C-alpha positions as CSV (number, residue, x, y, z in Angstrom):
1,M,-0.1,0.0,0.0
2,A,1.5,3.2,-0.8
3,R,2.2,5.3,2.2
4,K,0.5,8.9,2.5
5,D,1.9,11.8,1.8
6,Y,1.4,15.6,1.3
7,R,0.0,16.9,-1.9
8,P,2.1,18.3,-4.4
9,V,1.9,21.8,-5.5
10,E,0.6,21.7,-9.1
11,W,0.6,24.5,-11.6
12,D,-3.3,25.5,-11.6
13,H,-5.9,27.7,-10.9
14,A,-5.2,28.8,-7.3
15,L,-1.5,29.1,-8.2
16,E,-2.3,31.2,-11.3
17,D,-4.9,33.1,-8.9
18,D,-1.9,34.0,-6.5
19,L,0.4,34.7,-9.0
20,R,-2.0,37.2,-10.6
21,H,-2.2,39.1,-7.3
22,L,1.7,39.4,-7.0
23,I,2.0,40.8,-10.6
24,R,-0.7,43.4,-10.1
25,L,1.2,44.4,-6.7
26,A,4.4,44.8,-8.8
27,V,2.9,46.7,-11.5
28,R,1.6,49.0,-9.1
29,E,5.3,49.2,-7.3
30,D,6.5,50.4,-10.8
31,L,3.8,52.4,-12.1
32,D,1.7,53.7,-9.4
33,R,-1.3,54.1,-11.6
34,H,1.2,56.3,-13.8
35,H,3.5,55.7,-16.6
36,D,7.1,54.6,-17.2
37,W,7.9,57.9,-18.2
38,T,11.7,57.4,-19.2
39,T,10.4,54.8,-21.8
40,A,7.5,57.0,-23.0
41,I,9.9,59.8,-23.4
42,L,12.7,57.8,-25.4
43,V,10.9,55.2,-27.3
44,D,8.4,55.8,-30.0
45,D,4.9,54.4,-29.1
46,R,4.7,52.7,-32.8
47,A,8.0,50.7,-32.3
48,E,8.2,46.9,-32.3
49,A,10.7,45.0,-30.8
50,R,12.2,41.2,-30.2
51,A,14.0,40.3,-27.2
52,R,15.6,37.1,-25.9
53,V,15.5,36.0,-22.1
54,A,19.0,34.5,-21.4
55,A,20.4,32.6,-18.5
56,R,23.5,34.4,-17.2
57,G,24.8,31.1,-15.0
58,D,24.0,27.5,-14.5
59,G,21.0,26.8,-13.1
60,T,17.4,25.1,-13.1
61,V,14.6,26.9,-14.3
62,A,11.4,27.7,-12.9
63,G,8.7,30.3,-13.6
64,M,8.2,30.0,-17.4
65,L,4.7,29.3,-17.2
66,G,3.9,32.5,-15.1
67,A,6.6,34.8,-17.5
68,K,3.2,35.0,-19.9
69,L,1.0,35.9,-17.0
70,V,3.2,38.7,-16.2
71,L,3.4,39.9,-19.9
72,E,-0.2,39.7,-20.3
73,E,-0.7,42.0,-17.3
74,Y,1.4,44.6,-19.1
75,D,0.2,44.3,-22.6
76,A,-1.5,41.4,-24.3
77,R,-0.1,41.8,-27.4
78,L,3.3,40.8,-26.2
79,Q,4.2,37.3,-27.4
80,W,6.1,34.9,-25.2
81,T,7.6,31.9,-27.0
82,P,9.5,29.6,-24.2
83,L,12.5,27.6,-25.6
84,V,12.9,25.6,-22.2
85,D,10.5,23.9,-19.8
86,D,10.1,24.6,-15.9
87,G,12.6,22.1,-14.4
88,A,15.3,22.3,-17.3
89,R,18.8,22.4,-16.2
90,V,20.6,25.0,-18.4
91,T,24.0,26.3,-18.7
92,R,25.3,29.9,-18.6
93,G,24.4,31.8,-22.0
94,A,21.1,29.2,-22.8
95,A,18.5,30.8,-24.5
96,L,15.4,30.5,-22.0
97,A,12.6,32.4,-24.2
98,E,11.8,35.0,-26.8
99,I,9.5,38.2,-26.6
100,A,8.0,40.0,-29.4
101,G,5.9,43.0,-29.3
102,P,5.7,46.7,-28.8
103,A,9.0,48.0,-27.5
104,R,7.5,50.4,-24.8
105,S,5.6,47.6,-23.1
106,L,8.4,45.0,-23.6
107,L,10.5,47.7,-21.5
108,T,8.2,48.3,-18.9
109,A,7.6,44.7,-18.2
110,E,11.3,43.7,-18.3
111,R,11.8,43.9,-14.6
112,P,9.0,42.1,-13.0
113,L,9.4,39.6,-15.5
114,L,13.1,38.6,-14.7
115,N,12.3,39.2,-10.8
116,L,9.9,36.2,-11.1
117,L,12.2,34.1,-13.0
118,G,15.3,34.8,-10.9
119,R,13.2,34.4,-7.6
120,L,11.6,30.9,-8.6
121,S,14.5,29.6,-10.7
122,G,17.0,30.4,-7.7
123,I,14.8,28.2,-5.6
124,A,14.9,25.6,-8.2
125,T,18.4,25.5,-8.5
126,L,19.1,25.5,-5.0
127,T,16.8,22.6,-4.4
128,R,18.4,20.9,-7.2
129,E,21.7,21.0,-5.4
130,Y,20.1,19.5,-2.1
131,V,18.4,16.7,-4.2
132,D,21.4,15.9,-5.9
133,A,23.5,15.8,-2.9
134,V,21.3,12.9,-1.6
135,A,21.2,11.1,-4.5
136,G,21.2,7.2,-3.9
137,T,20.5,7.5,-0.2
138,G,16.2,7.1,-0.6
139,A,15.8,10.2,1.4
140,R,13.7,12.8,-0.1
141,V,14.2,16.5,0.2
142,Y,10.9,18.7,1.6
143,D,10.6,22.0,1.9
144,T,8.7,24.0,4.7
145,R,6.2,26.9,5.4
146,K,9.2,29.3,5.8
147,T,8.1,31.1,2.5
148,M,7.6,34.9,1.5
149,P,4.1,36.0,2.4
150,G,1.8,35.5,-0.7
151,W,4.4,33.3,-2.7
152,R,3.9,29.9,-0.6
153,R,2.2,28.2,-3.9
154,I,4.5,29.6,-6.1
155,E,7.9,29.1,-4.4
156,K,6.8,25.5,-3.5
157,Y,6.4,24.7,-6.8
158,A,9.7,25.9,-7.9
159,V,10.9,23.2,-5.3
160,R,9.1,20.6,-7.2
161,M,10.6,21.9,-10.4
162,G,14.3,21.5,-8.6
163,G,13.1,17.6,-7.8
164,G,12.2,18.5,-4.2
165,T,9.0,17.5,-2.4
166,N,6.2,19.6,-0.9
167,H,5.6,19.3,2.8
168,R,2.4,20.6,3.9
169,L,1.2,24.0,2.1
170,G,-0.8,24.7,5.0
171,L,-2.3,24.6,8.6
172,Y,-5.3,23.3,7.1
173,D,-3.4,20.6,4.8
174,G,-2.0,18.2,7.5
175,I,-1.8,17.8,11.4
176,L,1.6,18.5,12.4
177,I,2.2,18.3,16.5
178,K,5.1,20.3,17.8
179,D,6.0,20.9,21.5
180,N,4.0,24.2,21.9
181,H,0.7,22.3,20.9
182,L,1.7,19.7,23.7
183,A,2.1,22.1,26.2
184,Q,-0.9,24.4,25.3
185,G,-3.2,21.7,24.6
186,A,-2.6,20.4,28.1
187,E,-3.9,23.5,29.5
188,Q,-7.1,22.4,28.3
189,T,-7.2,19.3,30.0
190,G,-5.7,20.2,33.4
191,A,-2.9,18.0,33.1
192,T,0.6,19.1,33.0
193,R,0.9,18.6,29.2
194,F,-0.1,16.2,26.6
195,T,2.4,13.3,26.0
196,P,3.3,13.0,22.6
197,A,1.6,9.8,22.5
198,E,-1.6,11.1,23.9
199,A,-1.4,13.9,21.3
200,V,-1.3,11.1,18.5
201,R,-4.3,9.2,19.9
202,H,-6.4,12.7,20.0
203,A,-5.0,13.5,16.7
204,K,-6.3,9.9,15.3
205,K,-9.4,9.6,17.3
206,F,-10.4,13.2,15.8
207,L,-10.0,12.0,12.1
208,A,-11.8,9.0,12.9
209,E,-14.9,10.7,14.4
210,R,-14.9,13.1,11.4
211,C,-14.8,10.4,9.1
212,E,-18.2,9.1,10.7
213,A,-19.7,12.6,10.9
214,E,-18.7,13.6,7.2
215,P,-18.8,10.2,4.9
216,Q,-18.9,12.6,1.8
217,A,-15.6,14.1,3.1
218,R,-14.0,10.6,3.9
219,D,-11.2,10.5,1.6
220,L,-10.2,14.1,2.8
221,W,-10.0,12.7,6.5
222,E,-8.5,9.4,5.7
223,E,-5.4,11.0,3.6
224,M,-4.7,13.8,6.1
225,L,-1.4,12.7,7.5
226,V,-0.9,13.1,11.5
227,E,2.9,14.0,12.1
228,I,4.6,14.5,15.6
229,E,7.8,16.3,16.3
230,V,10.2,15.1,19.1
231,D,13.6,16.0,20.2
232,R,14.8,12.8,22.5
233,L,14.7,9.0,21.6
234,D,12.6,8.3,24.6
235,Q,9.9,10.5,22.9
236,L,10.2,8.3,19.6
237,E,9.8,5.2,21.9
238,Q,6.6,6.5,23.2
239,V,4.8,7.7,19.9
240,L,5.9,4.7,17.7
241,P,3.2,2.4,19.1
242,E,0.7,5.0,18.5
243,R,1.8,4.7,14.3
244,P,1.4,8.4,13.5
245,D,2.4,8.5,9.7
246,V,5.5,10.5,10.2
247,V,7.5,11.4,13.2
248,L,9.7,14.5,13.1
249,L,13.2,14.4,14.7
250,D,14.0,17.7,15.7
251,N,17.9,18.6,15.8
252,M,19.3,15.2,16.3
253,T,23.1,14.4,15.0
254,P,23.5,11.5,12.2
255,D,24.4,8.9,15.2
256,V,21.4,9.6,16.9
257,L,19.2,9.7,13.8
258,R,20.6,6.2,13.1
259,Q,19.4,5.2,16.5
260,A,16.1,6.5,16.1
261,V,15.8,4.3,12.6
262,A,16.8,1.1,14.5
263,K,14.2,2.0,17.0
264,R,11.8,2.5,14.2
265,D,12.3,-0.2,12.1
266,A,12.0,-2.6,15.2
267,V,8.8,-1.6,16.5
268,A,6.5,0.3,13.5
269,P,8.5,0.1,10.2
270,D,5.4,1.8,8.5
271,V,6.2,4.8,10.1
272,E,8.6,7.5,8.1
273,L,10.9,9.5,9.7
274,E,11.7,13.1,9.0
275,A,15.2,14.9,10.0
276,S,14.8,18.8,10.6
277,G,17.2,21.3,12.0
278,G,21.0,22.0,11.2
279,V,20.4,20.9,7.8
280,N,22.8,22.4,5.0
281,L,24.5,21.1,2.0
282,R,27.5,20.2,4.0
283,T,25.2,18.1,6.3
284,I,22.9,16.6,4.2
285,R,24.2,13.7,3.1
286,G,25.2,12.4,6.5
287,I,21.5,12.9,7.6
288,A,20.4,11.0,4.4
289,A,22.9,8.2,5.0
290,S,21.1,7.5,8.6
291,G,18.3,5.6,6.9
292,V,15.6,8.5,7.4
293,E,13.2,8.7,4.6
294,R,12.2,12.8,4.9
295,I,14.7,15.8,5.0
296,S,12.9,19.0,5.6
297,V,14.8,22.0,4.5
298,G,13.6,25.6,5.0
299,A,16.6,27.0,3.4
300,L,15.2,25.7,0.2
301,T,13.0,29.1,0.3
302,H,14.4,31.4,3.2
303,S,18.0,30.9,1.6
304,A,17.7,30.6,-2.0
305,L,19.8,33.1,-4.2
306,W,18.7,35.3,-6.8
307,W,19.6,33.4,-10.3
308,D,20.7,35.6,-12.7
309,V,18.7,36.0,-16.0
310,G,18.9,38.9,-18.5
311,L,17.1,40.2,-21.6
312,D,18.8,40.8,-25.1
313,W,17.7,42.8,-27.7
314,L,17.3,40.7,-31.3
């Protein structure tokens, strides 16, 4: 039976809607309901132009589907011809796309277009480095919710284009029990605090009740993951008999992670383990070699460098 996982972010209507809001904000930032005065003064309003979008460095491309939306917002007459697909690995100097249309509109749309491609391709490029670093280990590289406000769907899409796997999209998209939930939840019961095992039982009981109460939404509740964070091996031992879908092992060294994998294999081999904390390109290979199935990396989105992409006239 296939193991459950969080839903991957696809290029769909919801993602496009988010992106259109961001594009309109970018237009307002640049024009503030006025004009691109420099272009209006120097470029004839009848002039037509052609340009090529080119890579200024090696990397993995993301955002090609969104580039067309940027141009549409500025001028529907601008024609976007992609030469590569999202997810493509390219080298410095590679032509990514060609644009043709009114010169004024092309100049005005240039920076927001390149900003989108630079941001998303930067995420995809960094993600690819992490994915390549764990190749052959069986571990999957996951993103987190450490994203720019408003950009989450789009940034998580870029992670997928780099070969990464999406963690939950939002708080509605799964049950992830952390230490603060245990402490705060205990106040409602009068206990000192929930134990990790008690919290997992509560979560699974809730999902079972929702399945009974909402048979029309049974698939939603049955597919929802229950994940719990632990930071000690004794906590892991407590939760494994409760069979959460995933146990998040927070800030554990590779040696401790190997012990965690051994304990899981002995008690509940169907439970997946996720390592988090202290993950970077120097440490991820050792973490993956411990035997965990998942490694979550906030850096994929919060620390990705801008990928250099430019526009050249043809």
